[in-house]
C-alpha positions in Angstrom: 152.5 85.9 144.8 152.4 90.0 145.4 151.4 90.3 141.7 148.4 87.2 141.4 147.4 88.7 144.5 147.3 92.2 143.5 145.6 91.3 139.8 143.2 89.1 141.6 142.0 92.1 144.2 141.5 94.0 141.2 139.5 91.5 138.9 137.3 91.8 142.0 137.1 95.0 142.5 136.4 95.6 139.0 133.6 93.0 139.3 132.3 94.7 142.4 132.2 97.9 141.1 130.3 96.4 138.0 127.5 95.3 139.7 127.1 98.0 142.3 126.6 100.8 139.0 124.3 97.7 137.5 122.4 97.7 140.7 122.1 101.8 141.0 121.0 101.7 137.5 118.2 99.2 137.8 117.3 101.1 141.1 116.6 104.0 139.5 114.9 102.0 136.3 112.4 99.9 138.8 110.0 102.5 139.7 109.5 103.8 136.3 108.5 100.5 135.3 105.9 100.0 138.5 104.6 102.9 137.2 100.4 102.7 136.1 100.2 104.8 132.4 97.7 107.3 133.1 93.9 107.1 131.7 92.9 108.0 129.2 90.6 111.6 128.8 86.8 110.8 129.4 85.5 113.3 127.5 86.9 116.0 125.1 89.5 118.8 125.9 87.3 122.1 126.0 89.7 123.7 123.2 87.7 121.6 120.4 85.0 123.8 122.0 86.2 126.4 119.2 85.3 124.2 116.8 81.9 123.6 117.5 80.7 126.6 115.0 82.1 124.5 112.4 79.4 121.8 112.9 76.8 121.6 110.3 76.0 121.9 106.4 77.4 124.9 104.4 77.1 126.4 101.6 79.9 128.0 99.6 80.9 130.5 97.1 83.7 132.6 96.0 86.9 133.0 93.6 89.6 130.5 93.1 93.1 130.3 91.0 93.1 128.9 87.6 96.6 130.1 87.0 99.0 133.7 87.1 96.1 136.0 87.0 93.1 134.4 85.6 90.8 133.5 88.6 87.3 132.0 88.1 83.9 132.1 90.2 83.6 128.7 92.0 80.3 127.1 94.8 81.0 124.3 97.1 79.4 122.2 99.9 80.8 121.6 103.4 79.9 118.9 105.7 81.3 119.3 109.4 80.7 116.9 111.7 81.9 115.4 115.5 83.2 112.4 115.4 85.3 109.8 118.0 83.4 111.2 120.7 83.4 114.6 120.2 87.8 114.6 120.5 87.8 115.4 116.2 85.9 116.9 113.8 85.8 115.6 110.5 85.1 117.0 107.3 84.0 116.8 103.5 84.7 120.5 101.1 83.5 119.2 97.8 83.9 122.0 94.9 81.5 121.9 92.4 82.9 121.2 88.8 81.9 124.0 86.0 83.2 124.7 82.6 85.0 127.9 84.0 86.4 126.1 87.2 87.3 122.6 85.7 89.9 122.0 88.5 86.7 121.3 90.9 88.4 119.0 94.0 87.1 117.2 97.5 88.8 117.2 100.3 88.2 115.0 103.2 90.0 115.4 106.7 89.9 115.7 110.2 90.7 118.4 112.9 91.1 119.1 116.6 92.8 119.6 120.0 95.9 117.6 120.7 96.9 117.8 124.2 100.8 117.1 123.4 101.4 119.6 121.8 98.9 122.0 122.9 97.8 122.9 118.9 95.1 122.2 116.8 95.9 119.3 114.2 94.4 118.8 111.1 95.0 116.1 108.4 93.5 116.1 104.9 93.4 114.3 101.4 92.3 115.8 98.2 90.8 113.9 95.4 93.6 115.0 92.9 95.5 112.6 95.2 97.0 115.9 97.0 97.5 116.1 101.0 97.9 118.3 103.4 99.3 118.4 106.8 99.1 121.4 109.5 98.8 123.2 113.0 97.0 126.0 114.8 97.1 127.6 117.8 93.3 128.2 117.6 91.0 131.3 117.7 92.8 135.1 117.9 89.5 137.2 118.2 87.3 136.1 115.2 90.6 134.5 113.3 91.9 130.9 113.0 94.6 130.8 110.5 96.4 127.4 110.1 100.0 127.2 109.0 100.2 124.5 105.9 102.2 121.6 104.8 100.9 121.1 101.1 101.6 118.3 98.4 99.9 118.1 95.6 100.3 118.0 91.5 101.2 121.9 92.2 104.4 119.9 94.2 105.5 120.8 97.7 103.9 123.9 99.1 103.7 125.7 102.5 100.6 127.7 102.9 98.5 129.5 105.3 94.5 128.8 105.6 92.7 131.9 107.2 88.9 131.0 108.9 87.6 134.5 109.3 84.2 134.3 111.3 81.1 136.6 110.7 78.5 134.8 112.4 77.4 131.5 114.1 75.8 131.2 110.5 79.2 132.6 107.9 82.5 132.4 108.1 85.0 133.3 105.1 88.0 130.9 104.8 91.4 131.8 101.9 94.5 129.9 101.5 97.6 131.6 100.4 100.0 129.7 99.3 104.0 130.1 98.6 103.9 128.5 95.6 107.3 126.1 94.4 107.6 128.9 91.4 106.7 132.1 93.2 108.5 134.4 95.1 105.3 135.3 97.1 102.2 133.6 98.8 99.1 133.9 96.3 95.8 133.5 96.8 94.4 130.0 95.8 91.1 130.8 96.8 88.5 132.8 99.0 85.2 131.6 100.0 82.1 132.5 101.7 80.3 129.9 103.5 76.6 130.0 105.0 74.7 128.2 106.9 
C-alpha cells in the first residue's frame, strides 16, 4: 500500500508540475497575443528623398561591353516615377538596338527604402530574361553604390552599380560585374544620363 501511495503521489506531482509549467508558458504568451499590431506608416520614409533626383525622363549615352576587349557606343532612355504613394520608385531603362550594339535590353524595376533592413532595396527584370536584386546604404557624397546579385544569359554573378550625381539634371551610372569566368570585375557599361 505504501508503494501504491508513493506512485500516486508521484503521478499527482507530475500532473501538477506539467499543469503549472503550461500555465506559466501561457501567461508569457498571453500578453504578446493581446498586443495590437503597429500601424503602417502614413507617409514615405524621409530616406526616399534621396531618390527624388531620378524622377523624370532621361536621355543616356555611353559605352557597353560586347565581349572581351570589345565595346560599343550605346544610347538609352530612362523613365523614373514615384509609385504606391511615394514609398517606391519604378524605372524603365531602354537601350537602343543598333548594328554595333545588337544586345540592347530593357530593364523594368523598383527601388526604395526598406525600414527593417535600413537599406535601399531594388528588384529589376530584363527583356533578355534576366533579373537583378540588390541593396544600397544610400548616398555617400555624390555617389550611390548598389551591391547586386544578377542572373541572366551570362550566368549568375555579383555586381556593383554606381550612380554618380553630376547635377540635378545629370548622372553617370556604371555597372561592374564579377563575370562567371573572369578573375576580376569587368565594366559592363558606363553611361551618362541627362534631363
